[in-house]
Structure formats: C-alpha cells, structure tokens
All heavy atoms as TSV, in Angstrom:
chain	resi	resn	atom	element	x	y	z
A	1	GLY	N	N	114.017	98.225	86.840
A	1	GLY	CA	C	112.879	97.188	87.084
A	1	GLY	C	C	111.738	97.636	85.943
A	1	GLY	O	O	111.765	98.668	85.367
A	2	SER	N	N	110.878	96.666	85.922
A	2	SER	CA	C	109.778	96.962	84.904
A	2	SER	C	C	108.820	97.770	85.564
A	2	SER	O	O	108.539	97.888	86.723
A	2	SER	CB	C	109.239	95.596	84.509
A	2	SER	OG	O	108.720	94.864	85.577
A	3	GLU	N	N	108.017	98.562	84.667
A	3	GLU	CA	C	106.914	99.382	85.137
A	3	GLU	C	C	105.701	98.654	85.493
A	3	GLU	O	O	105.343	97.715	84.757
A	3	GLU	CB	C	106.532	100.483	84.183
A	3	GLU	CG	C	107.685	101.644	84.034
A	3	GLU	CD	C	107.358	102.665	83.111
A	3	GLU	OE1	O	106.323	102.648	82.418
A	3	GLU	OE2	O	107.951	103.727	83.156
A	4	VAL	N	N	104.935	99.071	86.523
A	4	VAL	CA	C	103.741	98.425	86.972
A	4	VAL	C	C	102.605	99.412	87.012
A	4	VAL	O	O	102.935	100.549	87.584
A	4	VAL	CB	C	103.953	97.815	88.313
A	4	VAL	CG1	C	102.647	97.096	88.817
A	4	VAL	CG2	C	105.085	96.736	88.252
A	5	ASN	N	N	101.516	99.186	86.400
A	5	ASN	CA	C	100.396	100.145	86.496
A	5	ASN	C	C	99.854	100.061	87.806
A	5	ASN	O	O	99.261	99.056	88.272
A	5	ASN	CB	C	99.400	99.854	85.466
A	5	ASN	CG	C	99.927	100.356	84.078
A	5	ASN	OD1	O	100.643	101.149	83.931
A	5	ASN	ND2	N	99.347	99.697	83.093
A	6	ILE	N	N	99.834	101.126	88.547
A	6	ILE	CA	C	99.120	101.400	89.956
A	6	ILE	C	C	98.089	102.529	89.772
A	6	ILE	O	O	98.464	103.723	89.497
A	6	ILE	CB	C	100.244	101.642	90.979
A	6	ILE	CG1	C	101.088	100.429	91.007
A	6	ILE	CG2	C	99.447	101.907	92.267
A	6	ILE	CD1	C	100.501	99.112	91.691
A	7	THR	N	N	96.934	102.235	90.088
A	7	THR	CA	C	95.918	103.373	89.961
A	7	THR	C	C	95.970	104.207	91.177
A	7	THR	O	O	96.361	103.782	92.307
A	7	THR	CB	C	94.525	102.837	89.841
A	7	THR	OG1	O	94.207	102.128	91.020
A	7	THR	CG2	C	94.437	101.813	88.568
A	8	LEU	N	N	95.530	105.480	91.000
A	8	LEU	CA	C	95.439	106.429	92.136
A	8	LEU	C	C	94.553	105.911	93.152
A	8	LEU	O	O	94.907	105.978	94.368
A	8	LEU	CB	C	94.913	107.690	91.520
A	8	LEU	CG	C	94.621	108.854	92.551
A	8	LEU	CD1	C	95.838	109.167	93.193
A	8	LEU	CD2	C	93.940	110.033	91.832
A	9	THR	N	N	93.472	105.375	92.847
A	9	THR	CA	C	92.566	104.775	93.730
A	9	THR	C	C	93.161	103.716	94.685
A	9	THR	O	O	93.047	103.650	95.945
A	9	THR	CB	C	91.285	104.207	93.121
A	9	THR	OG1	O	90.698	105.275	92.413
A	9	THR	CG2	C	90.158	103.605	94.171
A	10	PHE	N	N	93.899	102.883	94.037
A	10	PHE	CA	C	94.530	101.645	94.646
A	10	PHE	C	C	95.597	102.294	95.801
A	10	PHE	O	O	95.632	101.895	96.896
A	10	PHE	CB	C	95.231	100.805	93.639
A	10	PHE	CG	C	96.064	99.729	94.323
A	10	PHE	CD1	C	95.296	98.602	94.827
A	10	PHE	CD2	C	97.351	99.757	94.363
A	10	PHE	CE1	C	96.014	97.549	95.327
A	10	PHE	CE2	C	98.082	98.693	94.959
A	10	PHE	CZ	C	97.459	97.610	95.428
A	11	LEU	N	N	96.353	103.121	95.242
A	11	LEU	CA	C	97.420	103.675	96.132
A	11	LEU	C	C	96.894	104.526	97.201
A	11	LEU	O	O	97.301	104.467	98.392
A	11	LEU	CB	C	98.441	104.575	95.393
A	11	LEU	CG	C	99.842	104.604	96.002
A	11	LEU	CD1	C	100.451	103.360	96.437
A	11	LEU	CD2	C	100.804	105.541	95.187
A	12	VAL	N	N	95.816	105.347	97.000
A	12	VAL	CA	C	95.170	106.006	98.106
A	12	VAL	C	C	94.543	105.054	99.124
A	12	VAL	O	O	94.594	105.263	100.307
A	12	VAL	CB	C	93.964	106.907	97.455
A	12	VAL	CG1	C	93.182	107.517	98.514
A	12	VAL	CG2	C	94.589	108.038	96.670
A	13	SER	N	N	93.993	103.950	98.620
A	13	SER	CA	C	93.526	102.997	99.589
A	13	SER	C	C	94.672	102.396	100.533
A	13	SER	O	O	94.317	102.072	101.659
A	13	SER	CB	C	92.637	101.846	98.821
A	13	SER	OG	O	93.596	101.033	98.231
A	14	LEU	N	N	95.833	102.200	99.962
A	14	LEU	CA	C	96.931	101.619	100.702
A	14	LEU	C	C	97.279	102.647	101.805
A	14	LEU	O	O	97.456	102.338	102.986
A	14	LEU	CB	C	98.093	101.395	99.806
A	14	LEU	CG	C	98.004	100.427	98.788
A	14	LEU	CD1	C	99.285	100.290	97.942
A	14	LEU	CD2	C	97.845	98.894	99.430
A	15	ALA	N	N	97.424	103.936	101.366
A	15	ALA	CA	C	97.720	105.062	102.401
A	15	ALA	C	C	96.690	105.139	103.457
A	15	ALA	O	O	96.988	105.299	104.547
A	15	ALA	CB	C	98.065	106.337	101.582
A	16	ALA	N	N	95.422	105.180	103.039
A	16	ALA	CA	C	94.362	105.303	103.959
A	16	ALA	C	C	94.278	104.183	104.948
A	16	ALA	O	O	94.044	104.386	106.177
A	16	ALA	CB	C	92.975	105.299	103.119
A	17	TYR	N	N	94.632	102.879	104.422
A	17	TYR	CA	C	94.598	101.764	105.346
A	17	TYR	C	C	95.502	102.031	106.454
A	17	TYR	O	O	95.371	101.616	107.614
A	17	TYR	CB	C	94.998	100.468	104.616
A	17	TYR	CG	C	95.071	99.266	105.441
A	17	TYR	CD1	C	93.742	98.637	105.829
A	17	TYR	CD2	C	96.243	98.697	105.879
A	17	TYR	CE1	C	93.769	97.550	106.751
A	17	TYR	CE2	C	96.184	97.545	106.662
A	17	TYR	CZ	C	95.002	97.041	107.066
A	17	TYR	OH	O	95.059	95.932	107.927
A	18	LYS	N	N	96.708	102.714	106.151
A	18	LYS	CA	C	97.699	102.900	107.229
A	18	LYS	C	C	97.468	104.255	107.857
A	18	LYS	O	O	98.211	104.729	108.755
A	18	LYS	CB	C	99.105	102.788	106.661
A	18	LYS	CG	C	99.533	101.447	106.306
A	18	LYS	CD	C	99.601	100.484	107.458
A	18	LYS	CE	C	100.644	100.762	108.487
A	18	LYS	NZ	N	100.705	99.683	109.602
A	19	GLY	N	N	96.449	105.096	107.445
A	19	GLY	CA	C	96.151	106.353	108.124
A	19	GLY	C	C	97.214	107.473	107.750
A	19	GLY	O	O	97.428	108.374	108.566
A	20	ILE	N	N	97.755	107.422	106.537
A	20	ILE	CA	C	98.662	108.473	106.156
A	20	ILE	C	C	98.348	109.136	104.779
A	20	ILE	O	O	97.659	108.379	104.075
A	20	ILE	CB	C	100.161	107.820	106.075
A	20	ILE	CG1	C	100.405	106.878	104.934
A	20	ILE	CG2	C	100.710	107.406	107.408
A	20	ILE	CD1	C	101.745	106.581	104.688
A	21	SER	N	N	98.806	110.306	104.675
A	21	SER	CA	C	98.501	111.068	103.425
A	21	SER	C	C	99.371	110.676	102.305
A	21	SER	O	O	100.487	110.098	102.490
A	21	SER	CB	C	98.651	112.578	103.644
A	21	SER	OG	O	100.085	112.839	103.874
A	22	GLN	N	N	98.966	110.945	101.064
A	22	GLN	CA	C	99.921	110.629	99.949
A	22	GLN	C	C	101.098	111.425	99.977
A	22	GLN	O	O	102.230	110.836	99.734
A	22	GLN	CB	C	99.217	111.135	98.558
A	22	GLN	CG	C	98.040	110.263	98.149
A	22	GLN	CD	C	97.437	110.864	97.015
A	22	GLN	OE1	O	96.157	110.946	97.063
A	22	GLN	NE2	N	98.021	111.242	95.901
A	23	ALA	N	N	101.156	112.671	100.586
A	23	ALA	CA	C	102.302	113.393	100.697
A	23	ALA	C	C	103.248	112.838	101.747
A	23	ALA	O	O	104.556	112.817	101.382
A	23	ALA	CB	C	102.008	114.866	101.177
A	24	LYS	N	N	102.744	112.352	102.746
A	24	LYS	CA	C	103.540	111.583	103.898
A	24	LYS	C	C	104.091	110.455	103.173
A	24	LYS	O	O	105.332	109.999	103.401
A	24	LYS	CB	C	102.718	111.305	105.043
A	24	LYS	CG	C	103.346	110.542	106.143
A	24	LYS	CD	C	104.205	111.088	106.988
A	24	LYS	CE	C	104.740	110.282	108.088
A	24	LYS	NZ	N	105.687	110.971	108.967
A	25	LEU	N	N	103.404	109.586	102.483
A	25	LEU	CA	C	103.791	108.468	101.837
A	25	LEU	C	C	105.059	108.730	100.855
A	25	LEU	O	O	106.105	108.076	100.820
A	25	LEU	CB	C	102.714	107.685	101.072
A	25	LEU	CG	C	103.084	106.352	100.440
A	25	LEU	CD1	C	103.795	105.429	101.375
A	25	LEU	CD2	C	101.834	105.732	99.759
A	26	ALA	N	N	104.831	109.882	99.999
A	26	ALA	CA	C	105.936	110.302	99.160
A	26	ALA	C	C	107.211	110.563	99.949
A	26	ALA	O	O	108.254	110.170	99.526
A	26	ALA	CB	C	105.417	111.546	98.405
A	27	ALA	N	N	107.125	111.228	100.878
A	27	ALA	CA	C	108.242	111.637	101.789
A	27	ALA	C	C	108.898	110.387	102.315
A	27	ALA	O	O	110.174	110.160	102.282
A	27	ALA	CB	C	107.796	112.519	102.973
A	28	LEU	N	N	108.096	109.418	102.746
A	28	LEU	CA	C	108.687	108.151	103.383
A	28	LEU	C	C	109.384	107.275	102.317
A	28	LEU	O	O	110.393	106.587	102.729
A	28	LEU	CB	C	107.496	107.346	103.963
A	28	LEU	CG	C	106.880	107.887	105.200
A	28	LEU	CD1	C	105.616	107.007	105.504
A	28	LEU	CD2	C	107.869	107.725	106.401
A	29	VAL	N	N	109.125	107.438	101.107
A	29	VAL	CA	C	109.890	106.698	99.975
A	29	VAL	C	C	110.880	107.522	99.330
A	29	VAL	O	O	111.440	107.144	98.326
A	29	VAL	CB	C	108.830	106.082	98.989
A	29	VAL	CG1	C	107.940	105.043	99.702
A	29	VAL	CG2	C	108.070	107.018	98.232
A	30	GLY	N	N	111.046	108.827	99.874
A	30	GLY	CA	C	112.089	109.680	99.239
A	30	GLY	C	C	111.696	110.399	98.002
A	30	GLY	O	O	112.653	110.634	97.144
A	31	MET	N	N	110.503	110.668	97.911
A	31	MET	CA	C	110.006	111.350	96.588
A	31	MET	C	C	109.422	112.647	97.029
A	31	MET	O	O	108.953	112.783	98.115
A	31	MET	CB	C	108.983	110.569	95.746
A	31	MET	CG	C	109.538	109.347	95.061
A	31	MET	SD	S	108.165	108.620	94.125
A	31	MET	CE	C	108.715	107.034	93.724
A	32	THR	N	N	109.470	113.610	96.092
A	32	THR	CA	C	108.780	114.807	96.342
A	32	THR	C	C	107.210	114.420	96.146
A	32	THR	O	O	106.896	113.562	95.381
A	32	THR	CB	C	109.162	115.964	95.520
A	32	THR	OG1	O	108.836	115.575	93.989
A	32	THR	CG2	C	110.516	116.290	95.589
A	33	ALA	N	N	106.392	115.308	96.688
A	33	ALA	CA	C	104.981	115.088	96.560
A	33	ALA	C	C	104.602	115.200	95.149
A	33	ALA	O	O	103.725	114.580	94.439
A	33	ALA	CB	C	104.199	116.023	97.445
A	34	SER	N	N	105.282	116.136	94.441
A	34	SER	CA	C	104.970	116.514	92.978
A	34	SER	C	C	105.377	115.320	92.149
A	34	SER	O	O	104.614	114.801	91.251
A	34	SER	CB	C	105.859	117.711	92.522
A	34	SER	OG	O	105.696	117.942	91.186
A	35	ASN	N	N	106.642	114.612	92.419
A	35	ASN	CA	C	107.094	113.613	91.481
A	35	ASN	C	C	106.114	112.411	91.848
A	35	ASN	O	O	105.772	111.784	90.936
A	35	ASN	CB	C	108.493	113.205	91.840
A	35	ASN	CG	C	109.019	112.142	91.080
A	35	ASN	OD1	O	108.805	112.072	89.903
A	35	ASN	ND2	N	109.731	111.276	91.666
A	36	PHE	N	N	105.759	112.245	93.065
A	36	PHE	CA	C	104.885	111.078	93.441
A	36	PHE	C	C	103.576	111.219	92.666
A	36	PHE	O	O	103.024	110.324	92.034
A	36	PHE	CB	C	104.700	110.998	94.894
A	36	PHE	CG	C	104.166	109.767	95.503
A	36	PHE	CD1	C	104.867	108.719	95.711
A	36	PHE	CD2	C	102.737	109.837	95.920
A	36	PHE	CE1	C	104.312	107.558	96.225
A	36	PHE	CE2	C	102.270	108.710	96.405
A	36	PHE	CZ	C	102.979	107.587	96.655
A	37	ASN	N	N	103.048	112.411	92.714
A	37	ASN	CA	C	101.692	112.763	92.056
A	37	ASN	C	C	101.795	112.487	90.616
A	37	ASN	O	O	100.845	111.861	89.974
A	37	ASN	CB	C	101.098	114.036	92.395
A	37	ASN	CG	C	100.640	114.067	93.808
A	37	ASN	OD1	O	100.134	113.089	94.384
A	37	ASN	ND2	N	100.685	115.138	94.452
A	38	GLN	N	N	102.927	112.881	89.845
A	38	GLN	CA	C	103.123	112.769	88.515
A	38	GLN	C	C	103.123	111.084	88.200
A	38	GLN	O	O	102.534	110.802	87.237
A	38	GLN	CB	C	104.361	113.299	88.020
A	38	GLN	CG	C	104.232	114.856	87.929
A	38	GLN	CD	C	103.049	115.312	86.941
A	38	GLN	OE1	O	102.950	114.772	85.798
A	38	GLN	NE2	N	102.350	116.300	87.514
A	39	LYS	N	N	103.743	110.413	89.035
A	39	LYS	CA	C	103.775	109.042	88.792
A	39	LYS	C	C	102.387	108.391	88.917
A	39	LYS	O	O	101.953	107.511	88.207
A	39	LYS	CB	C	104.796	108.394	89.728
A	39	LYS	CG	C	106.253	108.559	89.322
A	39	LYS	CD	C	107.188	107.770	90.280
A	39	LYS	CE	C	108.428	107.509	89.660
A	39	LYS	NZ	N	108.336	106.545	88.405
A	40	LEU	N	N	101.607	108.890	89.900
A	40	LEU	CA	C	100.314	108.388	90.064
A	40	LEU	C	C	99.414	108.742	88.806
A	40	LEU	O	O	98.638	107.925	88.331
A	40	LEU	CB	C	99.673	109.072	91.279
A	40	LEU	CG	C	99.989	108.487	92.590
A	40	LEU	CD1	C	99.365	109.430	93.699
A	40	LEU	CD2	C	99.441	107.039	92.661
A	41	LYS	N	N	99.587	109.876	88.374
A	41	LYS	CA	C	98.811	110.344	87.093
A	41	LYS	C	C	99.232	109.434	85.875
A	41	LYS	O	O	98.197	109.093	85.110
A	41	LYS	CB	C	99.024	111.776	86.710
A	41	LYS	CG	C	98.361	112.825	87.712
A	41	LYS	CD	C	98.680	114.166	87.425
A	41	LYS	CE	C	98.105	115.137	88.451
A	41	LYS	NZ	N	98.510	116.578	88.187
A	42	ARG	N	N	100.364	109.152	85.731
A	42	ARG	CA	C	100.846	108.188	84.587
A	42	ARG	C	C	100.537	106.800	84.929
A	42	ARG	O	O	100.735	105.891	84.105
A	42	ARG	CB	C	102.281	108.424	84.361
A	42	ARG	CG	C	102.607	109.772	83.803
A	42	ARG	CD	C	103.959	109.853	83.308
A	42	ARG	NE	N	105.076	109.403	84.283
A	42	ARG	CZ	C	105.627	110.339	85.052
A	42	ARG	NH1	N	105.451	111.636	85.069
A	42	ARG	NH2	N	106.511	109.734	85.873
A	43	ALA	N	N	100.330	106.469	86.239
A	43	ALA	CA	C	100.015	105.177	86.788
A	43	ALA	C	C	101.142	104.350	86.512
A	43	ALA	O	O	101.031	103.036	86.174
A	43	ALA	CB	C	98.631	104.601	86.178
A	44	THR	N	N	102.415	104.619	86.711
A	44	THR	CA	C	103.527	103.751	86.500
A	44	THR	C	C	104.603	103.945	87.558
A	44	THR	O	O	105.077	105.101	87.906
A	44	THR	CB	C	104.290	103.975	85.076
A	44	THR	OG1	O	104.692	105.431	85.075
A	44	THR	CG2	C	103.493	103.590	83.881
A	45	PHE	N	N	104.864	102.908	88.233
A	45	PHE	CA	C	105.937	102.845	89.191
A	45	PHE	C	C	106.752	101.655	88.902
A	45	PHE	O	O	106.188	100.669	88.353
A	45	PHE	CB	C	105.421	102.601	90.618
A	45	PHE	CG	C	104.782	103.850	91.178
A	45	PHE	CD1	C	103.438	104.138	91.112
A	45	PHE	CD2	C	105.480	104.678	92.074
A	45	PHE	CE1	C	102.901	105.212	91.587
A	45	PHE	CE2	C	104.935	105.754	92.531
A	45	PHE	CZ	C	103.504	106.072	92.422
A	46	ILE	N	N	108.063	101.690	89.165
A	46	ILE	CA	C	108.868	100.515	88.887
A	46	ILE	C	C	108.784	99.647	90.175
A	46	ILE	O	O	108.482	100.091	91.194
A	46	ILE	CB	C	110.316	100.881	88.529
A	46	ILE	CG1	C	111.027	101.569	89.574
A	46	ILE	CG2	C	110.433	101.469	87.128
A	46	ILE	CD1	C	112.563	101.738	89.359
A	47	GLU	N	N	109.097	98.367	90.038
A	47	GLU	CA	C	108.881	97.504	91.158
A	47	GLU	C	C	109.657	97.824	92.295
A	47	GLU	O	O	109.155	97.613	93.424
A	47	GLU	CB	C	109.203	96.008	90.681
A	47	GLU	CG	C	108.060	95.445	89.806
A	47	GLU	CD	C	108.248	93.959	89.377
A	47	GLU	OE1	O	109.206	93.355	89.908
A	47	GLU	OE2	O	107.406	93.475	88.705
A	48	ASP	N	N	110.854	98.406	92.116
A	48	ASP	CA	C	111.755	98.824	93.205
A	48	ASP	C	C	110.968	99.921	94.098
A	48	ASP	O	O	111.078	99.942	95.267
A	48	ASP	CB	C	113.057	99.275	92.796
A	48	ASP	CG	C	114.020	98.385	92.324
A	48	ASP	OD1	O	113.729	97.083	92.597
A	48	ASP	OD2	O	114.969	98.615	91.737
A	49	GLU	N	N	110.240	100.821	93.385
A	49	GLU	CA	C	109.549	101.743	94.007
A	49	GLU	C	C	108.282	101.179	94.737
A	49	GLU	O	O	107.965	101.782	95.903
A	49	GLU	CB	C	109.008	102.940	93.022
A	49	GLU	CG	C	110.060	103.761	92.464
A	49	GLU	CD	C	109.716	104.543	91.149
A	49	GLU	OE1	O	108.793	104.141	90.545
A	49	GLU	OE2	O	110.373	105.569	90.984
A	50	LEU	N	N	107.660	100.215	94.198
A	50	LEU	CA	C	106.626	99.539	95.010
A	50	LEU	C	C	107.054	98.907	96.216
A	50	LEU	O	O	106.496	98.870	97.152
A	50	LEU	CB	C	105.919	98.643	94.024
A	50	LEU	CG	C	105.050	99.327	92.787
A	50	LEU	CD1	C	104.580	98.197	91.959
A	50	LEU	CD2	C	104.041	100.283	93.309
A	51	SER	N	N	108.337	98.330	96.075
A	51	SER	CA	C	108.905	97.741	97.376
A	51	SER	C	C	109.221	98.787	98.381
A	51	SER	O	O	108.946	98.360	99.574
A	51	SER	CB	C	110.155	97.009	96.971
A	51	SER	OG	O	109.815	95.787	96.102
A	52	LYS	N	N	109.626	99.953	98.028
A	52	LYS	CA	C	109.873	101.038	99.075
A	52	LYS	C	C	108.542	101.495	99.556
A	52	LYS	O	O	108.471	101.752	100.780
A	52	LYS	CB	C	110.521	102.256	98.232
A	52	LYS	CG	C	111.947	101.981	98.010
A	52	LYS	CD	C	112.565	103.227	97.382
A	52	LYS	CE	C	114.094	102.968	96.998
A	52	LYS	NZ	N	114.705	104.165	96.344
A	53	ILE	N	N	107.473	101.582	98.772
A	53	ILE	CA	C	106.171	101.952	99.107
A	53	ILE	C	C	105.757	100.956	100.256
A	53	ILE	O	O	105.180	101.328	101.341
A	53	ILE	CB	C	105.096	102.192	98.042
A	53	ILE	CG1	C	105.670	103.571	97.288
A	53	ILE	CG2	C	103.701	102.316	98.562
A	53	ILE	CD1	C	104.763	103.484	95.864
A	54	ALA	N	N	105.778	99.708	99.823
A	54	ALA	CA	C	105.429	98.628	100.814
A	54	ALA	C	C	106.186	98.795	102.141
A	54	ALA	O	O	105.543	98.704	103.183
A	54	ALA	CB	C	105.621	97.237	100.223
A	55	GLY	N	N	107.271	99.034	102.047
A	55	GLY	CA	C	108.236	99.093	103.301
A	55	GLY	C	C	107.786	100.243	104.106
A	55	GLY	O	O	107.647	100.129	105.402
A	56	ALA	N	N	107.524	101.393	103.519
A	56	ALA	CA	C	106.999	102.529	104.260
A	56	ALA	C	C	105.715	102.433	104.899
A	56	ALA	O	O	105.370	102.945	105.935
A	56	ALA	CB	C	106.918	103.785	103.257
A	57	LEU	N	N	104.843	101.501	104.232
A	57	LEU	CA	C	103.556	101.114	104.758
A	57	LEU	C	C	103.623	99.966	105.704
A	57	LEU	O	O	102.512	99.398	106.247
A	57	LEU	CB	C	102.570	100.833	103.581
A	57	LEU	CG	C	102.212	101.905	102.669
A	57	LEU	CD1	C	101.467	101.386	101.423
A	57	LEU	CD2	C	101.355	102.948	103.436
A	58	GLU	N	N	104.817	99.482	105.992
A	58	GLU	CA	C	104.998	98.422	106.788
A	58	GLU	C	C	104.290	97.034	106.293
A	58	GLU	O	O	103.510	96.313	106.999
A	58	GLU	CB	C	104.606	98.656	108.245
A	58	GLU	CG	C	105.416	99.714	108.918
A	58	GLU	CD	C	104.907	100.105	110.349
A	58	GLU	OE1	O	103.763	99.833	110.655
A	58	GLU	OE2	O	105.788	100.599	111.069
A	59	ALA	N	N	104.366	96.980	105.093
A	59	ALA	CA	C	103.689	95.816	104.323
A	59	ALA	C	C	104.867	95.208	103.443
A	59	ALA	O	O	105.964	95.689	103.333
A	59	ALA	CB	C	102.585	96.370	103.460
A	60	SER	N	N	104.533	94.154	102.835
A	60	SER	CA	C	105.414	93.551	101.789
A	60	SER	C	C	104.730	93.549	100.425
A	60	SER	O	O	103.508	93.362	100.349
A	60	SER	CB	C	105.657	92.098	102.192
A	60	SER	OG	O	104.460	91.346	102.179
A	61	TYR	N	N	105.493	93.996	99.412
A	61	TYR	CA	C	105.045	93.903	98.034
A	61	TYR	C	C	105.180	92.722	97.459
A	61	TYR	O	O	106.279	92.112	97.364
A	61	TYR	CB	C	105.742	95.002	97.200
A	61	TYR	CG	C	105.511	95.022	95.754
A	61	TYR	CD1	C	104.069	95.354	95.317
A	61	TYR	CD2	C	106.394	94.577	94.821
A	61	TYR	CE1	C	103.827	95.239	94.055
A	61	TYR	CE2	C	106.004	94.491	93.557
A	61	TYR	CZ	C	104.799	94.752	93.022
A	61	TYR	OH	O	104.476	94.712	91.786
A	62	VAL	N	N	104.061	92.156	96.911
A	62	VAL	CA	C	104.071	90.885	96.160
A	62	VAL	C	C	103.407	91.214	94.957
A	62	VAL	O	O	102.324	91.884	94.957
A	62	VAL	CB	C	103.240	89.812	96.948
A	62	VAL	CG1	C	103.153	88.476	96.136
A	62	VAL	CG2	C	103.862	89.518	98.392
A	63	PRO	N	N	104.068	90.946	93.788
A	63	PRO	CA	C	103.350	91.449	92.545
A	63	PRO	C	C	101.836	91.064	92.563
A	63	PRO	O	O	101.421	89.968	92.849
A	63	PRO	CB	C	104.017	90.627	91.540
A	63	PRO	CG	C	105.442	90.376	92.069
A	63	PRO	CD	C	105.244	90.210	93.500
A	64	PHE	N	N	101.127	92.143	92.313
A	64	PHE	CA	C	99.644	92.139	92.182
A	64	PHE	C	C	98.874	92.443	93.557
A	64	PHE	O	O	97.656	92.590	93.427
A	64	PHE	CB	C	99.100	90.917	91.465
A	64	PHE	CG	C	99.665	90.555	90.181
A	64	PHE	CD1	C	100.463	89.437	90.026
A	64	PHE	CD2	C	99.537	91.529	89.184
A	64	PHE	CE1	C	101.119	89.191	88.734
A	64	PHE	CE2	C	100.259	91.335	87.865
A	64	PHE	CZ	C	101.065	90.216	87.757
A	65	PHE	N	N	99.542	92.436	94.663
A	65	PHE	CA	C	98.893	92.977	95.861
A	65	PHE	C	C	99.907	93.213	96.948
A	65	PHE	O	O	100.979	92.983	96.877
A	65	PHE	CB	C	97.826	91.922	96.380
A	65	PHE	CG	C	98.495	90.593	96.948
A	65	PHE	CD1	C	98.868	90.499	98.208
A	65	PHE	CD2	C	98.524	89.508	96.063
A	65	PHE	CE1	C	99.457	89.271	98.611
A	65	PHE	CE2	C	99.166	88.241	96.592
A	65	PHE	CZ	C	99.627	88.177	97.809
A	66	PHE	N	N	99.449	93.982	97.961
A	66	PHE	CA	C	100.344	94.324	99.120
A	66	PHE	C	C	99.637	93.480	100.291
A	66	PHE	O	O	98.460	93.367	100.430
A	66	PHE	CB	C	100.115	95.815	99.527
A	66	PHE	CG	C	100.932	96.668	98.568
A	66	PHE	CD1	C	100.608	96.891	97.203
A	66	PHE	CD2	C	102.022	97.435	99.058
A	66	PHE	CE1	C	101.376	97.796	96.498
A	66	PHE	CE2	C	102.824	98.260	98.371
A	66	PHE	CZ	C	102.485	98.482	97.050
A	67	GLU	N	N	100.594	93.011	101.089
A	67	GLU	CA	C	100.231	92.254	102.303
A	67	GLU	C	C	100.751	92.857	103.509
A	67	GLU	O	O	101.826	93.128	103.679
A	67	GLU	CB	C	100.586	90.786	102.236
A	67	GLU	CG	C	100.149	89.936	103.338
A	67	GLU	CD	C	100.510	88.419	103.265
A	67	GLU	OE1	O	101.087	88.072	102.275
A	67	GLU	OE2	O	100.139	87.689	104.080
A	68	PHE	N	N	99.723	93.169	104.399
A	68	PHE	CA	C	100.123	93.779	105.781
A	68	PHE	C	C	100.329	92.807	106.797
A	68	PHE	O	O	100.005	91.559	106.589
A	68	PHE	CB	C	99.006	94.734	106.113
A	68	PHE	CG	C	98.910	96.060	105.331
A	68	PHE	CD1	C	98.176	95.960	104.189
A	68	PHE	CD2	C	99.619	97.135	105.560
A	68	PHE	CE1	C	98.035	97.020	103.215
A	68	PHE	CE2	C	99.609	98.157	104.809
A	68	PHE	CZ	C	98.783	98.196	103.667
A	69	ALA	N	N	101.094	93.149	107.819
A	69	ALA	CA	C	101.439	92.226	108.972
A	69	ALA	C	C	100.084	91.581	109.566
A	69	ALA	O	O	100.288	90.457	110.045
A	69	ALA	CB	C	102.262	92.956	110.032
A	70	ASP	N	N	99.021	92.218	109.520
A	70	ASP	CA	C	97.837	91.731	110.165
A	70	ASP	C	C	97.100	90.746	109.153
A	70	ASP	O	O	96.071	90.150	109.617
A	70	ASP	CB	C	96.875	92.806	110.619
A	70	ASP	CG	C	96.283	93.680	109.509
A	70	ASP	OD1	O	96.544	93.356	108.297
A	70	ASP	OD2	O	95.584	94.564	109.774
A	71	GLY	N	N	97.696	90.557	108.056
A	71	GLY	CA	C	97.072	89.621	107.058
A	71	GLY	C	C	96.246	90.243	106.017
A	71	GLY	O	O	95.753	89.609	105.012
A	72	MET	N	N	95.970	91.596	106.120
A	72	MET	CA	C	95.157	92.330	105.063
A	72	MET	C	C	95.887	92.241	103.810
A	72	MET	O	O	97.126	92.590	103.775
A	72	MET	CB	C	94.899	93.791	105.618
A	72	MET	CG	C	94.300	94.500	104.612
A	72	MET	SD	S	92.717	94.097	104.045
A	72	MET	CE	C	91.680	95.082	105.135
A	73	LYS	N	N	95.204	91.861	102.751
A	73	LYS	CA	C	95.765	92.025	101.470
A	73	LYS	C	C	94.861	93.004	100.516
A	73	LYS	O	O	93.775	93.010	100.660
A	73	LYS	CB	C	95.795	90.713	100.727
A	73	LYS	CG	C	96.615	89.712	101.317
A	73	LYS	CD	C	96.566	88.356	100.676
A	73	LYS	CE	C	97.378	87.337	101.295
A	73	LYS	NZ	N	97.322	85.940	100.785
A	74	ILE	N	N	95.720	94.043	100.025
A	74	ILE	CA	C	94.882	94.924	99.149
A	74	ILE	C	C	95.635	94.931	97.678
A	74	ILE	O	O	96.829	94.920	97.686
A	74	ILE	CB	C	95.083	96.408	99.777
A	74	ILE	CG1	C	94.307	96.435	101.215
A	74	ILE	CG2	C	94.488	97.363	98.800
A	74	ILE	CD1	C	94.429	97.797	101.753
C-alpha cells in the first residue's frame, strides 16, 4: 500500500480519544512499541496499517480521517 503521512499529534489524539496509550495501541496492531514509535517519527504508515489502527480503536479508516461509532471524526 501507499505511505500516508500521519503526525505524532494526530495519532496521540486518536489514542487519547479512546483512552489508550501509544504502547497499547502498538500492541493492538501487532507492532512493538519501538517500531510503532519509529513509524511515528518518520510519519509514515501504509494504508493497511492505518486500517489496523482504526480497527484497534473501534473506528473505521477513511482516507484523511478516522470515524468512530459515535460519529466523532478526527
């Protein structure tokens, strides 16, 4: 899949919205915290990874935003 730039602030806001840490989110998507943090620093995730992140957050990934079951879009 193609790489998508995701900022640290953006991803932290997604995790915070669901009340989980970055380390917990990394584990939920099958990444080590170290690998997850490196991807954050480079600001590149492939779309498949963003879909996994969305699933772990009980959201759906739509290019350019995440939508939660309650209608919140970030």
